[in-house]
Structures are given as structure tokens and as C-alpha cells.
C-alpha positions as CSV (number, residue, x, y, z in Angstrom):
1,X,-17.1,65.1,-98.3
2,X,-16.0,68.5,-96.8
3,X,-19.5,68.9,-95.4
4,X,-19.4,65.4,-94.0
5,X,-16.1,66.0,-92.1
6,X,-17.5,69.3,-90.6
7,X,-20.4,67.4,-89.6
8,X,-18.3,64.8,-88.2
9,X,-16.3,67.0,-86.1
10,X,-19.3,68.6,-84.7
11,X,-20.8,65.4,-84.0
12,X,-17.6,64.0,-82.4
13,X,-17.3,66.9,-80.3
14,X,-20.9,66.5,-78.8
15,X,-20.5,62.9,-78.2
16,X,-17.1,63.4,-76.4
17,X,-17.9,66.1,-74.4
18,X,-21.6,66.4,-73.6
19,X,-22.7,62.9,-74.2
20,X,-25.0,61.8,-71.1
21,X,-26.5,63.9,-68.4
22,X,-24.3,65.7,-66.0
23,X,-25.8,66.6,-62.5
24,X,-24.7,69.4,-60.2
25,X,-23.3,67.8,-57.2
26,X,-21.1,70.4,-55.8
27,X,-23.3,71.0,-52.8
28,X,-22.7,67.3,-51.9
29,X,-19.0,67.2,-52.2
30,X,-18.3,70.5,-50.2
31,X,-17.6,68.4,-47.2
32,X,-14.2,66.3,-48.0
33,X,-14.6,64.1,-44.9
34,X,-18.0,62.6,-46.2
35,X,-16.3,61.8,-49.9
36,X,-15.7,58.0,-49.0
37,X,-19.5,57.7,-48.1
38,X,-20.8,59.8,-51.0
39,X,-19.2,57.9,-53.8
40,X,-20.5,54.7,-52.7
41,X,-24.1,56.0,-52.3
42,X,-27.1,56.7,-54.5
43,X,-26.2,60.3,-54.4
44,X,-23.4,59.6,-56.6
45,X,-25.8,59.8,-59.8
46,X,-25.0,57.7,-62.9
47,X,-24.1,59.3,-66.1
48,X,-23.6,58.0,-69.7
49,X,-19.9,57.7,-70.2
50,X,-18.1,57.2,-73.5
51,X,-15.0,54.9,-72.3
52,X,-14.0,53.8,-75.8
53,X,-13.6,56.0,-79.0
54,X,-12.1,55.7,-82.4
55,X,-12.4,58.4,-84.9
56,X,-9.8,57.3,-87.4
57,X,-7.7,60.6,-87.2
58,X,-5.0,61.7,-85.0
59,X,-7.3,62.6,-81.9
60,X,-5.4,62.2,-78.7
61,X,-8.9,60.7,-77.2
62,X,-8.7,57.8,-79.7
63,X,-8.4,54.8,-77.2
64,X,-10.0,51.7,-79.0
65,X,-7.4,49.8,-81.0
66,X,-8.4,47.5,-83.9
67,X,-7.1,45.1,-86.5
68,X,-7.8,45.6,-90.1
69,X,-8.8,42.5,-92.2
70,X,-8.6,41.9,-95.8
71,X,-8.6,45.1,-97.9
72,X,-9.9,47.3,-95.1
73,X,-7.7,50.6,-94.8
74,X,-7.7,53.8,-93.1
75,X,-8.0,56.9,-95.1
76,X,-6.2,59.3,-92.6
77,X,-6.9,62.7,-94.6
78,X,-10.7,61.9,-94.6
79,X,-10.9,60.5,-90.9
80,X,-12.7,57.5,-92.0
81,X,-12.0,53.6,-92.3
82,X,-12.8,52.1,-95.6
83,X,-14.0,48.3,-95.5
84,X,-14.4,46.9,-99.2
85,X,-16.8,44.2,-99.5
86,X,-15.3,40.8,-98.4
87,X,-13.2,42.5,-95.7
88,X,-13.7,43.5,-92.1
89,X,-12.3,45.0,-88.8
90,X,-11.9,43.6,-85.3
91,X,-11.9,46.1,-82.4
92,X,-10.1,45.2,-79.2
93,X,-12.3,43.7,-76.5
94,X,-12.8,45.4,-73.4
95,X,-13.7,44.6,-69.7
96,X,-17.3,45.6,-68.6
97,X,-15.9,46.4,-64.9
98,X,-18.7,48.5,-63.3
99,X,-20.2,49.9,-66.4
100,X,-23.9,49.1,-66.9
101,X,-26.2,49.2,-69.8
102,X,-23.4,49.4,-72.1
103,X,-24.0,50.2,-75.8
104,X,-21.8,50.3,-78.9
105,X,-22.5,53.1,-81.6
106,X,-21.0,53.1,-85.1
107,X,-21.6,55.7,-87.9
108,X,-21.3,53.9,-91.3
109,X,-22.3,54.6,-95.0
110,X,-22.1,52.5,-98.1
111,X,-21.5,52.9,-101.8
112,X,-21.9,50.6,-105.0
113,X,-23.3,47.8,-102.8
114,X,-24.9,44.8,-104.6
115,X,-27.8,42.9,-103.1
116,X,-27.0,40.8,-100.1
117,X,-23.5,42.6,-99.6
118,X,-24.4,43.0,-96.2
119,X,-22.7,44.6,-93.0
120,X,-22.4,42.0,-90.3
121,X,-21.6,42.6,-86.4
122,X,-19.9,40.0,-84.6
123,X,-20.4,40.6,-80.8
124,X,-19.7,38.8,-77.5
125,X,-22.6,39.3,-75.1
126,X,-23.9,37.3,-72.2
127,X,-21.1,34.8,-72.5
128,X,-22.0,33.9,-76.0
129,X,-21.0,35.0,-79.6
130,X,-23.5,36.2,-81.8
131,X,-23.9,37.8,-85.1
132,X,-26.2,40.7,-86.0
133,X,-27.0,42.3,-89.2
134,X,-26.1,45.9,-89.2
135,X,-27.3,46.7,-92.6
136,X,-29.0,44.8,-95.4
137,X,-28.2,45.8,-99.0
138,X,-31.1,45.4,-101.4
139,X,-31.5,45.8,-105.3
140,X,-33.4,49.1,-104.6
141,X,-30.4,51.1,-103.4
142,X,-26.7,50.6,-103.9
143,X,-25.5,53.4,-101.6
144,X,-26.8,55.0,-98.3
145,X,-25.7,58.0,-96.5
146,X,-24.2,58.1,-93.1
147,X,-26.2,56.6,-90.2
148,X,-25.8,55.5,-86.5
149,X,-26.2,52.0,-85.7
150,X,-26.6,51.0,-82.1
151,X,-25.7,47.6,-80.5
152,X,-27.2,47.4,-77.0
153,X,-27.7,44.8,-74.3
154,X,-24.1,45.3,-73.0
155,X,-21.6,43.7,-75.4
156,X,-18.1,43.3,-74.6
157,X,-16.4,42.8,-77.9
158,X,-17.1,44.0,-81.3
159,X,-15.9,43.2,-85.0
160,X,-17.5,44.1,-88.3
161,X,-17.2,42.1,-91.6
162,X,-19.0,42.5,-95.1
163,X,-20.3,40.0,-97.5
164,X,-19.2,40.0,-101.2
165,X,-21.5,38.3,-103.8
166,X,-20.8,37.0,-107.3
167,X,-22.5,40.1,-108.8
168,X,-20.3,42.5,-106.8
169,X,-19.8,46.1,-108.2
170,X,-16.5,46.7,-106.0
171,X,-18.3,48.6,-103.4
172,X,-17.5,49.3,-99.8
173,X,-18.7,50.3,-96.5
174,X,-17.0,53.3,-94.6
175,X,-17.1,54.4,-90.9
176,X,-16.0,57.9,-89.3
177,X,-16.6,57.0,-85.7
178,X,-17.0,54.0,-83.4
179,X,-17.5,54.4,-79.7
180,X,-18.8,52.3,-76.6
181,X,-20.6,53.9,-73.5
182,X,-22.4,52.9,-70.5
183,X,-23.7,54.1,-67.2
184,X,-21.3,54.8,-64.3
185,X,-21.2,57.0,-61.2
186,X,-20.5,60.5,-62.0
187,X,-17.7,60.9,-59.2
188,X,-14.6,58.7,-58.7
189,X,-12.4,58.9,-55.6
190,X,-8.7,58.5,-55.8
191,X,-6.6,57.4,-52.9
192,X,-2.9,56.2,-52.6
193,X,-0.1,57.1,-54.6
194,X,0.3,56.4,-58.5
195,X,-0.8,57.0,-62.0
196,X,-4.2,58.6,-63.1
197,X,-4.8,55.5,-65.1
198,X,-4.3,53.0,-62.3
199,X,-7.8,51.6,-62.2
200,X,-6.9,50.0,-58.8
201,X,-6.7,53.4,-57.1
202,X,-10.1,54.7,-58.0
203,X,-13.5,53.9,-56.4
204,X,-15.2,54.0,-59.9
205,X,-12.4,53.9,-62.7
206,X,-10.5,57.0,-63.8
207,X,-12.9,59.6,-64.7
208,X,-12.7,60.7,-68.3
209,X,-14.4,63.5,-70.2
210,X,-17.5,64.9,-68.3
211,X,-17.0,62.5,-65.3
212,X,-15.3,64.3,-62.0
213,X,-12.4,63.2,-59.8
214,X,-12.2,63.5,-55.9
215,X,-8.6,63.3,-54.9
216,X,-7.3,62.1,-51.3
217,X,-3.9,60.8,-52.4
218,X,-1.0,61.7,-54.9
219,X,-2.0,61.1,-58.5
220,X,0.4,61.9,-61.6
221,X,-0.8,62.4,-65.1
222,X,1.3,60.6,-67.5
223,X,-0.9,60.9,-70.8
224,X,-3.0,63.5,-72.1
225,X,-6.1,63.3,-70.2
226,X,-9.5,65.1,-70.0
227,X,-11.7,65.2,-66.9
228,X,-14.7,67.6,-66.0
229,X,-14.4,68.7,-62.4
230,X,-11.5,68.0,-59.9
231,X,-11.5,68.4,-56.1
232,X,-8.4,68.0,-54.1
233,X,-8.1,67.4,-50.3
234,X,-4.9,66.5,-48.5
235,X,-3.6,65.3,-51.8
236,X,-1.9,66.3,-54.9
237,X,-2.2,66.2,-58.9
238,X,0.9,66.3,-60.9
239,X,1.3,66.8,-64.7
240,X,4.3,65.3,-66.1
241,X,6.4,67.0,-68.7
242,X,4.8,66.9,-72.2
243,X,1.3,66.1,-71.1
244,X,-1.8,67.9,-71.5
245,X,-4.6,67.9,-69.0
246,X,-7.9,69.4,-69.9
247,X,-10.7,70.1,-67.2
248,X,-13.4,72.7,-66.3
249,X,-13.1,73.6,-62.7
250,X,-10.7,72.8,-59.9
251,X,-11.4,73.0,-56.2
252,X,-8.7,73.1,-53.7
253,X,-9.4,72.4,-50.1
254,X,-7.1,74.4,-47.7
255,X,-3.2,74.7,-48.4
256,X,-2.5,71.0,-48.4
257,X,-4.0,70.5,-51.8
258,X,-1.6,70.7,-54.3
259,X,-1.5,71.1,-58.1
260,X,2.0,70.9,-59.7
261,X,2.4,70.9,-63.4
262,X,5.4,70.4,-65.7
263,X,3.2,70.1,-68.6
264,X,0.2,72.2,-69.9
265,X,-3.2,72.6,-68.2
266,X,-6.2,73.7,-70.3
267,X,-8.7,74.8,-67.6
268,X,-11.9,76.3,-69.1
269,X,-13.6,77.3,-65.8
270,X,-12.4,78.5,-62.3
271,X,-10.0,77.7,-59.9
272,X,-11.4,77.9,-56.2
273,X,-9.7,77.7,-52.7
274,X,-11.8,76.7,-50.0
275,X,-10.2,78.1,-46.9
276,X,-11.2,77.7,-43.1
277,X,-9.9,80.3,-40.7
278,X,-9.0,79.0,-37.3
279,X,-10.0,81.9,-35.4
280,X,-12.3,84.8,-36.4
281,X,-11.4,88.5,-35.4
282,X,-7.8,87.9,-36.3
283,X,-5.5,88.8,-39.2
284,X,-4.1,86.3,-41.3
285,X,-1.6,86.3,-44.2
286,X,-3.0,85.3,-47.8
287,X,-2.0,85.3,-51.3
288,X,-3.4,83.8,-54.5
289,X,-1.8,82.6,-57.8
290,X,-4.9,84.1,-59.8
291,X,-6.5,87.4,-59.7
292,X,-9.7,87.2,-57.4
293,X,-12.5,89.8,-58.2
294,X,-15.3,90.6,-55.8
295,X,-17.7,88.4,-57.7
296,X,-15.3,85.4,-57.0
297,X,-15.6,85.6,-53.3
298,X,-18.2,83.6,-51.1
299,X,-21.4,85.3,-51.6
300,X,-22.4,84.5,-48.1
301,X,-19.9,87.1,-47.1
302,X,-19.5,90.9,-47.3
303,X,-16.3,93.0,-47.3
304,X,-16.2,95.8,-45.0
305,X,-13.6,98.3,-45.1
306,X,-13.2,98.9,-41.2
307,X,-12.0,96.5,-38.6
308,X,-13.3,93.0,-37.6
309,X,-16.1,94.2,-35.3
310,X,-19.2,94.7,-37.1
311,X,-20.9,91.7,-35.9
312,X,-21.8,89.6,-38.9
313,X,-20.6,87.6,-41.9
314,X,-18.1,90.1,-43.0
315,X,-14.3,90.0,-44.0
316,X,-11.6,92.7,-44.1
317,X,-8.6,93.0,-46.0
318,X,-5.3,94.9,-45.6
319,X,-2.3,95.5,-48.0
320,X,1.4,96.6,-47.2
321,X,2.5,100.1,-48.6
322,X,6.3,99.5,-49.1
323,X,6.4,103.0,-50.8
324,X,5.1,104.6,-47.6
325,X,7.6,102.8,-45.7
326,X,10.4,104.0,-47.7
327,X,9.1,107.7,-47.8
328,X,8.6,108.1,-44.1
329,X,11.4,106.0,-43.2
330,X,9.3,104.4,-40.7
331,X,8.9,100.8,-39.8
332,X,5.4,101.1,-38.3
333,X,2.0,102.0,-39.5
334,X,2.4,101.1,-43.1
335,X,-0.6,98.6,-43.3
336,X,-3.6,100.0,-45.2
337,X,-7.2,99.0,-45.2
338,X,-8.2,97.7,-48.8
339,X,-11.4,99.4,-49.9
340,X,-14.3,97.7,-51.3
341,X,-13.9,97.5,-55.1
342,X,-15.8,97.3,-58.2
343,X,-16.3,94.1,-59.8
344,X,-14.1,94.9,-62.6
345,X,-11.1,95.4,-60.4
346,X,-9.3,92.5,-58.5
347,X,-9.7,92.7,-54.9
348,X,-6.8,90.3,-54.5
349,X,-4.0,90.7,-57.2
350,X,-2.4,87.3,-58.3
351,X,0.9,86.8,-56.5
352,X,0.6,89.8,-54.0
353,X,0.2,89.2,-50.3
354,X,-2.4,90.5,-48.0
355,X,-3.9,90.2,-44.7
356,X,-7.4,89.2,-44.2
357,X,-9.7,88.7,-41.2
358,X,-13.4,87.5,-40.5
359,X,-15.5,89.5,-38.3
360,X,-15.5,88.4,-34.7
361,X,-19.3,87.3,-34.7
362,X,-19.4,85.5,-38.1
363,X,-21.4,82.2,-37.9
364,X,-19.1,80.6,-40.7
365,X,-15.1,80.6,-40.7
366,X,-14.8,78.9,-44.1
367,X,-14.7,81.1,-47.3
368,X,-14.3,80.2,-50.9
369,X,-12.3,82.3,-53.5
370,X,-12.5,81.8,-57.2
371,X,-10.7,82.9,-60.2
372,X,-12.7,84.5,-63.2
373,X,-13.7,81.8,-65.6
374,X,-11.1,81.4,-68.5
375,X,-8.5,83.3,-66.6
376,X,-6.2,80.5,-65.9
377,X,-3.1,80.5,-68.5
378,X,-1.8,77.1,-69.8
379,X,1.6,77.4,-67.9
380,X,-0.4,77.7,-64.6
381,X,1.2,75.8,-61.9
382,X,4.4,75.4,-64.0
383,X,6.4,78.8,-64.3
384,X,5.9,81.8,-62.0
385,X,6.7,85.5,-62.2
386,X,6.3,88.1,-59.3
387,X,6.8,91.6,-60.1
388,X,8.4,93.6,-57.3
389,X,7.5,97.3,-58.0
390,X,9.7,100.2,-57.3
391,X,9.5,102.1,-54.1
392,X,10.6,105.7,-53.1
393,X,14.0,106.9,-53.7
394,X,16.6,104.9,-51.8
395,X,19.0,107.1,-49.8
396,X,21.6,106.3,-47.5
397,X,19.4,107.0,-44.5
398,X,16.3,104.9,-45.5
399,X,18.0,101.6,-46.4
400,X,16.5,99.4,-43.8
401,X,13.0,100.9,-44.9
402,X,13.6,100.8,-48.5
403,X,12.3,98.0,-50.9
404,X,9.8,96.0,-48.8
405,X,7.2,94.3,-50.8
406,X,4.5,91.5,-49.5
407,X,4.1,89.1,-52.4
408,X,2.9,85.5,-52.5
409,X,3.7,82.2,-53.7
410,X,2.8,81.8,-57.4
411,X,2.0,78.3,-57.4
412,X,-0.9,76.1,-55.9
413,X,1.7,74.2,-54.6
414,X,4.7,74.3,-52.4
415,X,7.6,77.0,-53.8
416,X,10.9,75.6,-52.9
417,X,13.2,78.8,-52.3
418,X,16.2,77.4,-54.0
419,X,14.2,77.3,-57.3
420,X,13.9,81.0,-57.4
421,X,16.4,82.3,-59.9
422,X,19.3,84.1,-58.5
423,X,18.5,87.8,-58.2
424,X,21.3,90.3,-56.9
425,X,18.5,93.0,-56.5
426,X,17.1,91.2,-53.4
427,X,18.9,90.8,-50.2
428,X,19.0,87.0,-50.5
429,X,16.2,86.2,-47.9
430,X,12.5,85.8,-47.5
431,X,10.6,87.1,-44.3
432,X,7.8,85.1,-43.0
433,X,5.5,85.9,-40.1
434,X,5.9,83.1,-37.3
435,X,3.3,84.2,-34.6
436,X,5.6,86.6,-32.8
437,X,7.6,88.3,-35.4
438,X,9.3,87.4,-38.8
439,X,11.8,84.8,-39.4
440,X,14.2,85.0,-42.2
441,X,14.8,82.2,-44.5
442,X,17.6,82.2,-47.1
443,X,16.8,82.1,-51.0
444,X,19.6,79.4,-51.2
445,X,17.8,76.9,-48.8
446,X,15.5,74.0,-49.4
447,X,12.8,75.4,-47.3
448,X,9.5,75.6,-49.1
449,X,6.6,77.9,-48.8
450,X,3.0,76.5,-48.8
451,X,0.4,77.2,-51.5
452,X,-1.4,80.5,-50.8
453,X,1.4,81.9,-48.6
454,X,2.5,85.5,-48.5
455,X,6.1,86.7,-47.5
456,X,8.2,89.6,-47.6
457,X,11.1,90.5,-49.8
458,X,13.4,93.4,-49.6
459,X,14.7,94.6,-53.1
460,X,17.3,97.5,-53.8
461,X,15.5,98.4,-57.2
462,X,12.4,97.2,-59.2
463,X,12.8,93.6,-60.3
464,X,11.1,90.1,-60.8
465,X,11.3,87.0,-59.0
466,X,11.3,84.2,-61.2
467,X,10.7,80.5,-61.1
468,X,11.4,78.9,-64.5
469,X,10.0,75.5,-63.6
470,X,7.9,74.1,-60.9
471,X,9.7,70.7,-60.9
472,X,9.8,69.2,-57.5
473,X,13.2,69.4,-55.7
474,X,15.1,66.3,-55.4
475,X,16.3,67.2,-52.0
476,X,14.2,67.0,-48.8
477,X,12.2,70.2,-48.1
478,X,10.9,71.6,-45.0
479,X,7.6,73.3,-45.3
480,X,7.7,76.7,-43.6
481,X,4.8,77.2,-41.2
482,X,2.8,80.2,-42.2
483,X,-0.8,80.1,-40.9
484,X,-0.2,82.3,-37.8
485,X,-2.7,84.6,-36.8
486,X,-2.0,88.5,-35.7
487,X,-4.3,89.7,-33.1
488,X,-3.1,93.0,-31.7
489,X,-0.7,95.3,-33.0
490,X,0.2,94.3,-36.8
491,X,3.9,94.1,-36.9
492,X,6.3,94.8,-39.9
493,X,9.5,92.9,-40.7
494,X,13.0,94.4,-40.4
495,X,16.2,93.5,-42.2
496,X,18.3,90.5,-41.3
497,X,21.5,92.1,-40.3
498,X,23.3,89.0,-39.9
499,X,22.7,87.8,-43.6
500,X,22.8,91.0,-45.4
501,X,25.9,92.1,-43.7
502,X,27.8,88.9,-43.6
503,X,31.5,89.5,-44.1
504,X,34.2,86.9,-44.9
505,X,37.4,87.3,-43.0
506,X,38.9,89.6,-45.5
507,X,35.8,91.9,-45.8
508,X,37.0,94.7,-43.8
509,X,40.0,95.2,-46.2
510,X,37.8,96.0,-49.1
511,X,38.1,99.6,-50.6
512,X,37.6,101.5,-53.7
513,X,38.2,104.6,-55.5
514,X,37.4,106.4,-58.7
515,X,40.1,107.7,-60.9
516,X,40.3,108.8,-64.5
517,X,36.7,107.6,-65.4
518,X,37.5,104.2,-63.7
519,X,36.2,102.3,-60.6
520,X,39.0,100.8,-58.7
521,X,37.9,97.9,-56.5
522,X,40.4,96.6,-54.2
523,X,40.4,93.3,-51.8
524,X,36.9,92.1,-53.3
525,X,36.1,89.2,-50.5
526,X,34.4,86.8,-53.2
527,X,33.1,86.7,-56.5
528,X,29.6,88.4,-57.0
529,X,28.0,91.5,-58.7
530,X,28.5,95.3,-58.5
531,X,25.6,97.5,-59.3
532,X,25.5,101.4,-59.4
533,X,22.0,102.9,-58.8
534,X,21.2,106.7,-59.1
535,X,18.9,108.5,-56.6
536,X,15.8,107.5,-58.3
537,X,16.6,103.8,-57.9
538,X,17.3,102.8,-61.5
539,X,20.5,100.6,-62.0
540,X,23.0,102.5,-64.2
541,X,25.8,99.9,-64.2
542,X,25.8,96.1,-63.2
543,X,28.9,94.2,-63.8
544,X,30.3,90.5,-62.6
545,X,33.3,90.9,-60.3
546,X,35.8,88.4,-59.3
547,X,37.5,88.1,-55.9
548,X,40.6,90.1,-55.5
549,X,41.1,93.4,-57.4
550,X,39.3,94.9,-60.4
551,X,39.2,97.9,-62.7
552,X,35.8,99.0,-64.2
553,X,35.3,101.7,-66.7
554,X,32.6,104.4,-65.4
555,X,30.8,106.2,-68.3
556,X,27.8,107.3,-66.4
557,X,27.0,111.2,-65.7
558,X,28.3,113.0,-62.7
559,X,26.2,113.0,-59.6
560,X,25.3,111.0,-56.4
561,X,25.0,107.4,-56.7
562,X,24.8,104.2,-54.5
563,X,27.3,101.4,-55.0
564,X,26.2,98.1,-54.0
565,X,28.6,94.9,-53.9
566,X,26.6,91.7,-53.8
567,X,28.0,88.0,-53.4
568,X,26.9,84.9,-51.5
569,X,28.1,86.0,-48.0
570,X,28.8,89.6,-48.5
571,X,26.4,92.6,-49.4
572,X,27.4,96.2,-48.8
573,X,26.0,99.6,-49.9
574,X,28.1,102.8,-50.3
575,X,27.2,106.4,-51.4
576,X,29.4,107.8,-54.0
577,X,29.9,111.1,-55.8
578,X,31.1,111.1,-59.3
579,X,32.9,114.3,-60.4
């Protein structure tokens, strides 16, 4: 029996995952404006699709309900249904809908069967009920091993029963899988707003297993689902909490295609962004929530490590060197050309920001960027962590140029700033290029960054920017515009003096002193945090403080330190010398 179970598992996987022909149609869906005409044309090839399945186990894909009659029973640990002679099972009828050439397949075996204890199939077909003999029991053999029986000519209902004779040996039939399949177009287009399982929102029913989805609306996954490939344009796919979504490849067209997950995504292939640049020869900010290796970039283009003027299908990349800015204490000249990399090193590191430009004389302004196959984790589009590395030593003279880092949205969906965990190491803002300079947005606001957007942060020490869950905000959000080109001199951000130096009415009265190994804080303007950093930028002390006055023991070694006071409306740094 163990061998039979193993055989069944292999068989079921083949039937579920690979049943029917799959046609490569990527070239025909590369233009989202033609999706509507494509799905209704002959180019949308037919595939054989298993739309009803029962394996009598705990598979999440079992979607064909049934009713046991007589002494029939399910043997759960054997993944089989046992049908003693004189018993039967009725499977729930289904709508043929747009399926063609529907067939029902059942794998059955028999044991201790007397002559004429036949297996009968009652079906409804062509508006008529009929009975078909699935297996005829004879005196030659009272048993038979598993075999697959096919019922063709488009039946819409199915039940089975067995006959019992006077000479019965108490035998039985058993089955380990029953499924129905038929021909249907490979691609189905979703439009509107609603549930993945809502058949009215799809051009050709919800795509399952090896079928493909084209999405131009907002669809929500509310049950465990499996689809082959998905392409999203001007729409979104949301996975609800507790649900799994299994797919092979995901294509996103521009930054208005969203994937939002509060569940689990099992993506075996690649995620690809198709981006069209409005102007060639100009720099655009970009970031990816996955690593992009040189082999994952549009093969029609070649990277150059100069400037956009070579005259061909080339692209150019620059990164920001915040460490150089801190070391030189200069807020200009810190952009660096990213050299051509070997294929085992990411050209674009995930969650890091870059500038990218196409050559002025390129013949194509649309590029594709893909992750490596199998690189996408299960919590993709659900949780996000951005590592903010250390810069050169912070001193009293380089505070304005210290701690700048260009990072990116860790989600393929809008990032609401208020969803970012509170972090006192950050100055409380992000800095986004707006076409003429950098605009400041508070981390406490309900502004949101679009997917694949890059933005600056300013940190006083190495830290992590964390988003624990990508659940949509209940409040109205404003999407920050980010797709502005930089044509001439590449500017750099500067600290928002107003936001980083905001003082409450009593802020000017704040003062501190050190005595007998204790730090005395007087007239603290509001509750917040106090941090002490050494000259290497490491945090030596962090304490929560309340409004008013407070005494904090100081046990760190003597030397020069930076004292930072941080609250919602007050930020200040002081140079201190501990004796």
C-alpha cells in the first residue's frame, strides 16, 4: 500500500500541475493595451484544465464535494474512498460554463468481487441521464489493480454505485482520485473590484493551476489559490491574512501595478518589472524589492559605465555614497557611476535606491528587470526591512552631511509612511526628489511612496527601517509623486531644518550637566528618548525620558560623546566630554 500511496502522490502532482499543454504566450501579452482583444481571440490558446478534483485527503486543492451512500467511507490515512458492494457515492454536479470537451477521470481498484458485482456510473449528459458500466466483475478474477477510467463526451454530473449479488464475498471497490477536466483558454482577464473566485469578473473564469491571469482591476485572494503566471497593469492583487497564493511568474507593468500580501506567497519563478522611461538621456530614481542581477535585465540593452551619450540601446546606473559625503563634509559630488558587474553580483540590491538613465539615442524606452528564479521569499510584499549602514564618524562639524542613505520601497505596492516603525535614529523624515529639489515628508504622515520608488533618509547611527506588516491603511493616503527626471546637475538632499530643529515653547530652557556619574536633564520639553554616541557612531546609551527633569546614571568610559535628545517635536545634538 505504501508504494500505491507514493504512486498516487506522484500521479496527482502530475495531473494537478502539468495536465494539458501550456503555450508560451509572453510575447502576445507584452502590450497591456491589447489584453481585451487578445483574450477573446484565437491567439488565446486552449489548454486542458482540471477544474474539479477530489483526492480524499487533506489537500487544499480538493474542490469536488460528494455524498456517501450505503456503507461507503473515506479512509483518510490511506487517501482513498472505500465503496463496499451495494453502496455508492454521488459527486456534486457542475456547470459546464465555457469548458469544451469535458471528461471525468476516476482511478479505481477492486477486491473480493463476485461475478456481476459491477461498478456503474450514473451520469447526466446531453440533457439526458444514462448509466455506463465502468467495470464488469467476472468469475476469472475477483480483484484488479488501480486503473484509470474515463467518461467522455462532456458529462455534467457523476455518481457511482456498485451491485451486490447473492454470492457476494463482501468485496469492495476503492478510488484514490476523481477529477474533471476540459478545454478552456489559457489566459483570463480580470476587471473590476472583487474576489478572485467571482466568476463574473473574469473573461474566462478564475484561472487555476497552469492557467494564467491578466489583471486590470483590484482582485483579492480569500482562499488558498494556485495560478501559473500573472500579469498586472493598472490594478492590484491582494492576499488576505491566513491565505496562501501559489504561482510561477509575476509581471508588473509600471508602478501602478500593486501586489499586497498579508498572507503567504509561494512564487517559484521570477518577479519582473516592465518600466517605460518618459525621456531618454535623463536620470530617474529607481529601486527594487528584490535583487536584480545583470542577467535579469532586458537583454536588448547593455550597461555602460559612462554617461548617456554613446548612441545605442544602453543604460547607465549611479548610486549614492553617503559615507563619502560624511567624510568630506560636502553636500555635492557624492554620486558615483556603478560599474558593469559580473553576473554573480546584484547590479541593483534590493531596497536600495539608484539613478538610472537610458542612452539619448536608444530606440526603445521600455526595460524589464527580473528577480532570479526562486529568490522571492514567502513574506514578500508582506513585511519589509531596510538596512541603513553606518557612515563615517559623526562630529559636531559634519552633522548636516552625516548619515544620508538612498533606500527604496521594500514592497511592490504603496508604502504608507506611518506604517514604518518608530525609530529615534532617523530624523523623522524622508526626502524625495520633486523635479527641482528634495521635498520633506514626515514619517508620521499618511503620505505613501509608490512601488519601486527611491528616497533618502538621514540616520544618526546604523539602524533598520522596519515595516512589520503591509496592511493597507484605513486612512486616506496621498501618493507621493516620484517619477521626475534629473537632466543636468544631479542634486543632493539637505536636512530639513524646520523639522529637525522644531522647538516647543520651553525648548530654550532645556539644559543638562554631569555630576558624580549622573546625567542631570532639566526642563525636558516633552517625552522622548535620549541617546549617547561615541565618536565611532556607536550608541552607548539609550533611555526613554519624560517631560520635565530627570537623572540618568552614566556608566560609560570617559571621552568625547554626542548626546542626542529626540522627541516628536524636538531634536537636538550636543557634544559632551565625560571626565
